[in-house]
C-alpha positions as CSV (number, residue, x, y, z in Angstrom):
1,M,0.1,0.0,0.0
2,Q,1.2,3.5,-0.8
3,L,0.3,6.5,1.2
4,Y,0.7,9.6,-0.8
5,T,1.2,12.8,1.3
6,Y,3.8,15.6,2.0
7,P,6.2,15.4,5.1
8,N,4.8,16.0,8.6
9,N,1.1,16.0,7.3
10,K,-0.7,15.8,10.6
11,N,-3.5,13.9,8.8
12,A,-1.3,11.4,7.4
13,Y,0.0,10.7,10.7
14,K,-3.4,9.0,11.6
15,A,-2.7,6.3,9.0
16,L,1.0,6.0,9.8
17,I,0.4,5.5,13.5
18,A,-2.4,3.1,13.0
19,A,-0.1,1.1,10.4
20,E,2.7,1.1,13.1
21,M,0.5,-0.1,15.8
22,V,-1.1,-3.0,13.8
23,G,2.1,-3.9,12.0
24,V,0.8,-2.9,8.4
25,P,3.6,-1.8,6.1
26,L,2.9,1.6,4.4
27,E,5.3,3.0,1.5
28,V,5.2,6.8,1.4
29,P,6.7,7.5,-1.9
30,P,8.2,11.0,-2.4
31,F,5.5,13.5,-3.1
32,K,5.5,17.3,-3.9
33,M,2.4,19.0,-3.0
34,G,1.4,21.5,-5.5
35,Q,3.1,19.5,-8.2
36,D,2.5,15.8,-7.9
37,N,-1.3,16.3,-6.7
38,K,-1.9,18.3,-9.9
39,T,-0.9,15.5,-12.3
40,P,-3.7,13.5,-14.4
41,E,-2.9,10.4,-12.8
42,F,-3.3,11.7,-9.2
43,L,-6.4,13.7,-10.2
44,A,-7.9,10.5,-11.4
45,R,-7.5,8.7,-8.1
46,N,-8.9,11.9,-6.1
47,P,-10.2,14.7,-8.3
48,H,-9.9,17.1,-5.2
49,G,-6.1,16.8,-5.5
50,K,-5.7,16.4,-1.8
51,V,-3.7,14.2,0.4
52,P,-3.6,11.7,2.1
53,L,-4.4,9.3,-0.5
54,L,-4.1,5.6,0.1
55,V,-3.5,3.2,-3.0
56,T,-4.2,-0.4,-2.4
57,E,-4.6,-3.6,-4.5
58,E,-8.1,-3.1,-4.1
59,G,-8.2,0.5,-5.0
60,C,-7.7,3.9,-3.6
61,F,-9.3,6.4,-1.4
62,F,-8.8,9.6,0.6
63,E,-9.9,11.2,3.8
64,S,-7.4,10.4,6.8
65,S,-9.7,9.0,9.2
66,S,-11.1,6.5,6.7
67,I,-7.5,5.7,5.7
68,A,-6.5,5.1,9.3
69,R,-9.7,2.9,9.9
70,Y,-9.0,0.8,6.7
71,V,-5.4,0.2,7.9
72,A,-6.5,-0.7,11.3
73,R,-9.1,-3.3,9.9
74,V,-6.3,-4.7,7.4
75,G,-4.1,-5.1,10.5
76,G,-6.5,-6.9,12.6
77,G,-6.6,-4.0,14.9
78,A,-10.4,-4.3,15.5
79,G,-10.0,-4.3,19.4
80,P,-7.8,-1.4,20.6
81,L,-8.0,0.9,17.6
82,L,-11.6,0.1,16.4
83,G,-13.4,-0.9,19.4
84,R,-14.6,-4.6,20.7
85,T,-18.0,-3.5,21.6
86,A,-20.7,-1.4,20.1
87,M,-20.1,1.1,23.0
88,E,-16.1,1.3,22.3
89,R,-16.7,1.8,18.6
90,A,-19.2,4.5,19.3
91,L,-16.7,6.3,21.7
92,I,-14.0,5.9,19.1
93,E,-16.2,7.4,16.4
94,Q,-17.4,10.1,18.7
95,W,-13.6,11.1,19.4
96,I,-12.7,11.0,15.6
97,S,-15.7,13.1,14.7
98,F,-15.0,15.6,17.5
99,A,-11.3,15.9,16.5
100,G,-12.3,16.6,12.8
101,S,-15.4,18.8,13.5
102,E,-14.4,20.7,16.6
103,L,-10.6,20.6,17.4
104,D,-9.1,20.7,13.7
105,P,-11.0,24.0,12.7
106,A,-10.2,25.7,16.0
107,I,-6.5,24.8,16.1
108,M,-6.0,25.4,12.3
109,A,-7.5,28.9,12.8
110,W,-4.3,29.8,14.9
111,C,-1.7,27.4,13.4
112,L,-2.2,28.3,9.6
113,P,-1.4,32.0,10.0
114,L,1.6,31.1,12.2
115,I,3.0,29.0,9.2
116,G,2.2,31.6,6.5
117,V,-0.8,29.6,4.9
118,M,-3.2,32.4,5.9
119,P,-2.9,35.9,6.6
120,Y,-1.8,36.7,10.1
121,S,-3.3,39.3,12.4
122,D,-3.0,39.8,16.2
123,S,-6.7,40.0,16.7
124,G,-7.4,37.1,14.5
125,H,-4.6,35.0,16.4
126,A,-6.2,36.1,19.9
127,A,-9.8,35.0,18.5
128,A,-8.5,31.8,17.4
129,M,-6.5,31.0,20.4
130,A,-9.7,31.7,22.5
131,A,-12.0,29.5,20.5
132,T,-9.4,26.7,20.8
133,Q,-9.4,27.1,24.4
134,V,-13.2,27.0,24.6
135,T,-13.3,23.9,22.5
136,A,-10.7,22.0,24.6
137,A,-11.9,23.2,28.1
138,P,-14.3,20.3,28.7
139,L,-12.0,17.6,27.6
140,P,-10.5,16.8,31.0
141,L,-14.0,16.3,32.3
142,L,-14.9,13.9,29.2
143,I,-11.8,11.9,29.1
144,P,-11.2,9.6,32.1
145,P,-8.0,9.1,33.8
146,P,-6.0,5.9,33.0
147,T,-6.8,3.0,35.1
148,P,-3.7,2.0,37.0
149,P,-2.6,-1.5,36.5
150,G,-3.5,-4.0,39.2
151,P,-1.1,-5.8,41.6
152,A,1.4,-8.0,39.7
C-alpha cells in the first residue's frame, strides 16, 4: 500500500500511527504538494487533488480517518483501535468526529497563519486561541484518567 502525502502532514500521521500499531507496512513515496497532486494520474484517483491518498490492490481512497480505519482493519486492529463492543466503537467514532469537526478547525485557525498559509493578524490570532481554549476546555471532564494496573 502506498500513502501519498507531503512530509509532516498531521492527517497522514493518523494512518501512519495506525499502521505502526497493527504492523501494516505503508510505503510513503516521495511527493511534492502543489505539483504531484495536480497530475492527471493523481487527479484520476482523487479529483480534489488532496492528500493523504491511500492506494491499495483493491483500489484507492482519501480522507485521513477513513484511511486510518482501513489500515487498522487490514492489520486486525479491531480491538484497541476500532473497538471491541458497540459502545467502544461509538466512543472511538465520537472522538474521531470531535477531532475533525471541533478541534481541527479551531487549531488550524491559529496554526495556519503562524506558518504563513493564511494572513496573520493579532486580533485573529487572539480570537482563534480563545476559540481553541473554549473547544478544549471540557476535555479533562470527558476523558477519564487511565486506570492504574492492578497488582502483579
